[in-house]
C-alpha positions as CSV (number, residue, x, y, z in Angstrom):
1,M,20.5,31.5,6.2
2,E,20.0,29.1,9.1
3,Y,19.6,25.4,8.1
4,K,16.5,23.7,9.5
5,D,16.9,20.2,10.8
6,Y,13.2,19.2,10.6
7,Y,13.8,15.7,12.1
8,K,15.5,17.2,15.1
9,I,12.6,19.7,15.5
10,L,10.1,16.9,15.7
11,G,12.4,14.7,17.7
12,V,12.3,11.7,15.3
13,A,14.9,9.7,13.4
14,K,15.5,10.2,9.7
15,D,14.0,6.8,8.9
16,A,10.9,7.4,11.1
17,P,7.7,6.1,9.5
18,D,4.9,8.5,8.5
19,K,2.8,7.5,11.5
20,E,5.5,8.3,14.0
21,I,6.1,11.7,12.4
22,K,2.4,12.5,12.6
23,Q,2.2,11.4,16.3
24,A,5.3,13.5,17.2
25,Y,3.8,16.5,15.5
26,R,0.5,16.3,17.2
27,R,2.0,15.8,20.6
28,L,4.3,18.8,20.2
29,A,1.6,21.0,18.6
30,R,-0.8,20.4,21.5
31,R,2.0,21.3,23.9
32,F,3.1,24.5,22.3
33,H,-0.1,25.8,20.8
34,P,-0.7,29.6,21.5
35,D,-4.1,28.9,23.0
36,V,-2.4,26.7,25.6
37,N,0.4,29.2,26.2
38,P,-1.2,32.7,25.8
39,G,1.3,35.5,25.5
40,D,4.3,33.2,25.4
41,Q,6.3,34.3,22.4
42,K,8.8,31.4,22.7
43,S,6.0,28.9,22.6
44,E,4.4,30.6,19.6
45,E,7.7,30.5,17.7
46,R,8.2,26.9,18.6
47,F,4.7,26.1,17.5
48,K,5.4,27.7,14.1
49,E,8.7,25.7,13.8
50,I,6.9,22.5,14.6
51,G,4.2,23.2,12.0
52,E,6.9,24.0,9.4
53,A,8.7,20.8,10.1
54,Y,5.5,18.7,9.7
55,A,4.6,20.6,6.5
56,V,7.8,19.2,5.0
57,L,8.1,15.7,6.7
58,G,4.4,15.0,6.6
59,D,4.4,15.5,2.8
60,P,6.0,12.5,0.9
61,D,7.2,14.7,-2.0
62,K,8.6,17.5,0.2
63,R,10.3,15.0,2.5
64,K,11.9,13.2,-0.4
65,K,13.3,16.5,-1.8
66,Y,14.5,17.6,1.7
67,D,16.3,14.2,2.3
68,Q,17.8,14.3,-1.2
69,F,19.2,17.8,-0.9
70,G,20.1,17.6,2.8
71,P,23.9,17.5,2.5
72,S,24.1,20.4,0.1
73,L,21.6,22.3,2.2
74,R,24.0,22.1,5.2
75,D,27.2,23.1,3.4
76,G,25.5,25.8,1.2
77,S,26.3,24.2,-2.1
78,F,22.6,23.8,-2.8
79,W,22.2,27.5,-3.1
80,R,25.2,27.8,-5.4
81,H,24.5,24.9,-7.8
82,G,20.8,24.1,-7.3
83,P,19.1,20.8,-6.4
84,S,19.7,18.9,-9.6
85,P,23.0,17.1,-10.4
86,R,25.0,19.6,-12.5
87,P,28.6,20.6,-13.2
88,S,30.1,22.7,-10.4
89,S,30.4,25.6,-12.8
90,R,26.6,26.0,-13.0
91,V,25.6,28.9,-10.8
92,Y,22.1,30.4,-10.5
93,T,22.3,34.1,-10.4
94,T,18.6,34.8,-10.1
95,T,15.6,33.1,-8.6
96,R,13.9,33.0,-12.0
97,D,16.9,31.2,-13.4
98,F,16.6,28.6,-10.7
99,A,12.9,28.2,-11.3
100,K,13.4,27.0,-14.8
101,D,15.1,23.9,-13.5
102,F,13.3,23.3,-10.2
103,D,9.6,24.2,-10.0
104,A,9.6,24.3,-6.2
105,E,6.4,26.2,-6.1
106,S,4.5,23.1,-7.2
107,T,5.4,21.4,-3.9
108,L,3.8,24.2,-1.9
109,R,0.3,22.6,-2.1
110,G,-2.0,24.1,0.5
111,M,0.7,26.0,2.3
112,G,0.1,29.6,3.5
113,S,2.5,32.3,4.6
114,G,4.4,32.5,7.9
115,F,7.2,30.0,7.1
116,S,10.9,30.5,7.7
117,E,13.3,32.0,5.1
118,F,14.8,28.6,4.8
119,F,11.4,27.0,3.9
120,E,10.5,29.8,1.5
121,A,13.9,29.6,-0.3
122,L,13.6,25.9,-0.7
123,F,9.9,25.4,-1.5
124,G,8.2,28.6,-2.4
125,Q,9.2,32.3,-2.1
126,G,10.3,33.7,-5.5
127,F,10.4,30.4,-7.4
128,G,6.9,30.3,-8.8
129,R,5.5,33.6,-9.8
130,G,8.0,36.4,-9.4
131,A,7.0,39.3,-11.7
132,E,4.2,37.2,-13.1
133,Q,2.3,37.0,-9.8
134,P,-1.4,37.8,-10.3
135,A,-2.5,41.4,-9.5
136,G,-3.7,41.9,-6.0
137,T,-1.4,39.4,-4.3
138,S,1.7,40.1,-2.3
139,S,5.2,38.7,-2.9
140,N,4.6,36.1,-0.2
141,G,1.1,35.1,-1.3
142,G,1.2,31.5,-0.3
143,A,-2.5,31.1,-0.8
144,A,-2.3,32.4,-4.3
145,R,0.5,29.9,-5.1
146,A,-1.4,27.1,-3.6
147,A,-4.5,27.9,-5.6
148,G,-2.4,28.0,-8.8
149,A,-0.9,24.7,-8.0
150,A,-4.2,23.1,-7.2
151,A,-5.6,24.3,-10.5
152,H,-3.0,22.2,-12.3
153,D,-2.8,19.2,-9.9
154,T,-6.0,17.2,-9.7
155,S,-4.5,14.0,-8.5
156,K,-6.8,11.4,-7.0
157,G,-7.0,10.9,-3.3
158,S,-5.4,7.8,-1.8
159,D,-7.3,4.5,-1.3
160,I,-8.1,3.1,2.1
161,E,-8.9,-0.5,3.3
162,H,-11.4,-1.7,5.8
163,P,-12.0,-5.2,7.1
164,M,-15.4,-6.9,6.6
165,E,-16.6,-10.3,7.8
166,V,-19.2,-12.2,5.8
167,T,-21.1,-15.4,6.5
168,L,-20.8,-18.5,4.4
169,E,-24.5,-18.0,3.5
170,E,-23.5,-14.7,2.0
171,V,-20.7,-16.3,0.0
172,A,-23.3,-18.7,-1.4
173,S,-25.9,-16.2,-2.5
174,G,-24.3,-12.8,-2.3
175,G,-26.4,-9.9,-0.9
176,N,-26.4,-6.3,0.2
177,R,-24.9,-5.0,3.4
178,V,-25.5,-1.6,4.9
179,F,-23.3,-0.3,7.7
180,T,-21.9,2.9,9.0
181,M,-18.2,3.8,9.3
182,Q,-15.9,6.8,9.8
183,V,-14.5,8.1,6.5
184,P,-12.1,11.0,6.0
185,E,-13.4,14.3,4.5
186,L,-11.6,17.5,3.7
187,C,-11.5,19.7,6.8
188,P,-14.3,22.3,6.4
189,T,-12.2,25.0,8.1
190,C,-8.9,24.9,6.2
191,K,-10.3,23.0,3.1
192,G,-7.4,20.5,3.3
193,T,-4.6,23.1,3.4
194,A,-3.8,22.4,7.1
195,L,-3.5,26.1,7.7
196,V,-5.7,29.0,8.6
197,N,-4.3,32.5,8.3
198,G,-0.8,31.1,8.4
199,R,-1.4,29.0,11.5
200,L,-2.0,25.3,11.9
201,C,-5.7,24.5,11.7
202,M,-7.0,23.4,15.0
203,T,-10.1,21.7,13.6
204,C,-8.1,19.0,11.9
205,Q,-4.9,19.4,14.0
206,G,-3.0,20.1,10.8
207,S,-3.9,16.9,9.0
208,G,-6.2,18.5,6.5
209,T,-8.9,16.0,7.0
210,V,-11.6,15.2,9.6
211,S,-13.6,12.0,10.2
212,K,-17.2,11.8,9.3
213,Q,-19.7,9.0,9.9
214,R,-21.1,7.8,6.6
215,R,-23.7,5.2,5.7
216,I,-22.1,2.7,3.3
217,E,-24.0,0.3,1.1
218,V,-22.1,-2.6,-0.5
219,K,-23.1,-5.5,-2.7
220,I,-21.4,-8.7,-1.7
221,P,-20.7,-10.8,-4.9
222,P,-21.3,-14.6,-4.6
223,G,-18.2,-16.6,-4.3
224,V,-16.1,-14.2,-2.3
225,R,-13.3,-15.7,-0.2
226,D,-10.7,-14.7,2.4
227,G,-8.7,-11.8,1.1
228,S,-11.2,-10.7,-1.6
229,R,-11.4,-6.9,-2.0
230,I,-14.7,-5.3,-2.7
231,R,-14.2,-1.8,-4.2
232,I,-16.5,1.1,-3.4
233,R,-15.6,4.1,-5.6
234,G,-15.3,7.5,-4.1
235,E,-15.3,6.6,-0.4
236,G,-11.5,6.8,0.2
237,N,-9.3,9.7,1.2
238,P,-10.1,13.1,-0.3
239,S,-7.7,14.8,-2.7
240,H,-6.0,17.9,-1.4
241,S,-5.7,19.3,-4.9
242,G,-9.2,19.3,-6.2
243,G,-9.1,15.7,-7.7
244,Q,-11.4,12.9,-7.1
245,K,-11.6,11.0,-3.8
246,G,-9.9,7.7,-3.6
247,D,-11.7,4.4,-3.2
248,L,-12.6,2.3,-0.3
249,F,-11.6,-1.4,-0.4
250,L,-13.4,-3.8,1.9
251,V,-11.1,-6.8,2.7
252,V,-13.2,-9.9,3.2
253,T,-12.8,-12.5,5.9
254,V,-15.3,-15.4,5.8
255,Q,-16.6,-16.4,9.2
256,P,-16.3,-20.1,10.2
257,H,-19.5,-22.1,9.9
258,P,-20.7,-24.5,12.6
259,T,-21.8,-27.2,10.1
260,F,-19.9,-26.8,6.9
261,D,-16.2,-26.6,6.0
262,R,-15.1,-24.8,2.9
263,K,-12.3,-25.9,0.5
264,G,-12.2,-23.6,-2.5
265,N,-15.7,-23.7,-3.9
266,D,-16.5,-27.1,-2.4
267,L,-18.3,-27.7,0.9
268,Y,-17.9,-30.6,3.3
269,V,-20.4,-31.8,5.9
270,E,-20.5,-34.7,8.2
271,V,-23.8,-36.8,8.3
272,P,-24.7,-39.2,11.1
273,V,-25.9,-42.6,9.9
274,P,-27.4,-45.3,12.2
275,L,-25.5,-48.6,12.3
276,T,-28.5,-50.5,10.9
277,K,-28.8,-48.2,7.9
278,A,-25.1,-48.3,7.2
279,M,-25.2,-52.1,7.2
280,L,-28.5,-52.6,5.3
281,G,-28.5,-49.5,3.2
282,G,-31.3,-46.8,2.9
283,E,-32.1,-43.1,2.5
284,I,-30.5,-40.4,4.6
285,N,-31.0,-36.6,4.6
286,V,-28.0,-34.3,3.9
287,P,-28.2,-30.6,5.0
288,T,-27.4,-27.8,2.6
289,L,-26.2,-24.3,3.1
290,K,-29.6,-23.0,2.0
291,G,-31.3,-24.7,5.0
292,T,-32.9,-27.5,2.9
293,Q,-32.3,-31.2,3.0
294,L,-31.2,-33.4,0.2
295,S,-32.2,-37.1,0.1
296,M,-29.2,-39.4,-0.5
297,K,-29.1,-43.2,-0.8
298,V,-26.4,-45.0,1.1
299,P,-25.5,-48.6,-0.2
300,T,-25.4,-51.6,2.0
301,E,-22.3,-52.1,4.2
302,T,-21.3,-48.4,4.1
303,Q,-18.2,-47.9,6.1
304,N,-17.6,-45.2,8.6
305,A,-16.0,-42.0,7.1
306,R,-17.0,-42.9,3.6
307,T,-17.6,-39.7,1.6
308,F,-20.2,-39.1,-1.1
309,R,-20.2,-36.4,-3.7
310,L,-23.3,-34.3,-4.5
311,A,-22.5,-32.5,-7.7
312,G,-23.3,-28.8,-8.0
313,Q,-24.3,-28.3,-4.4
314,G,-21.3,-26.3,-3.3
315,L,-20.4,-22.6,-3.7
316,P,-20.5,-20.5,-6.8
317,A,-17.2,-19.3,-8.3
318,L,-16.3,-15.6,-7.9
319,R,-15.7,-15.4,-11.6
320,G,-17.4,-17.6,-14.2
321,D,-20.6,-19.7,-13.9
322,T,-19.2,-22.8,-12.3
323,T,-20.3,-24.2,-9.0
324,G,-18.5,-26.4,-6.5
325,D,-19.7,-29.7,-5.0
326,L,-21.0,-30.8,-1.6
327,Y,-19.2,-33.8,0.0
328,A,-21.1,-35.7,2.7
329,K,-19.0,-37.8,5.0
330,V,-20.7,-40.7,6.8
331,R,-20.4,-40.9,10.6
332,V,-21.8,-44.3,11.7
333,I,-23.6,-44.0,15.0
334,L,-23.2,-47.1,17.3
335,P,-26.3,-48.0,19.3
336,T,-26.4,-47.5,23.1
337,N,-28.7,-48.6,25.9
338,L,-29.2,-52.0,24.3
339,S,-32.3,-54.0,25.4
340,A,-32.0,-57.7,26.3
341,R,-33.4,-58.7,22.9
342,E,-30.8,-56.4,21.1
343,R,-28.0,-57.8,23.2
344,D,-29.1,-61.4,22.2
345,L,-29.1,-60.4,18.6
346,F,-25.6,-59.0,18.8
347,Q,-24.5,-62.2,20.6
348,E,-25.9,-64.2,17.7
349,L,-24.2,-62.0,15.2
350,K,-20.9,-62.5,17.1
351,R,-21.3,-66.3,16.9
352,Q,-22.1,-66.0,13.2
353,R,-19.1,-63.7,12.4
354,E,-16.5,-65.3,14.7
355,G,-17.6,-69.0,14.5
């Protein structure tokens, strides 16, 4: 039986990440697809080989098993002793014997027929049903095996993340946001199996999923901050085995505000104060994030950059019922365009202060 080097077939290294493997597969699949090379038997065989390689390396479980048993696959010891670590005297004489220790059929999720003898021996043919195969199916009924596996595997689809920017006003009061985004759905043609009649599905290019535009409504809780994750159930990746869809997590980034700075749940704002009011005292208006103004009294002889605390005027906590504070920092405004009278007054003040 010919050993299949799936990494070499796709032209990737053994430590290649999933994304690189997927890109290599798509590139080669487009190049050797039968529709692109009508009547070319070599291209069709190459296309099947590429699809088989991706069926293994594109599936984390299959790739793990393939990597684990690689050395014994090359020298033939795998077929004599099986995939699990065992004494060298352990020899499998029948495929049903082997199946008791290694349920390879369960890894054949969504696969159809048309794979090489190497693939079938490692992942499917003869290891799952044998004489117990349901009536009406052939000995290489990959679809039947896939259906049986799916009936027992209802694992949830994987979660996905998507960035979302919020304003500081939304942090303060929360709110609802409605937007549209592309979300993955099971391919309507192959139903997530990646194959149609033993060939790679061209609707999804063998990925098993297609993108669909969805209207998403999300409730923004008050007090969110950079890195907060808002969970939307059932809007993640679909399950390829009949389970629930994964979840969508919106990862929050808070937009900078032109007036206020945020530190935790506290807000900081700079307030201009005329020189006369800073020296003699008086009332000033402090802006709030709600768009209102708070009246605040500054005492006489208030120095530049002095900061005043307005309790409970900050942001709400994401959890609990506490609220931060608002800190108003005084910025004394020096007068300009002095009149003759004002200049005389400052001269008098100078004489008084400097003697």
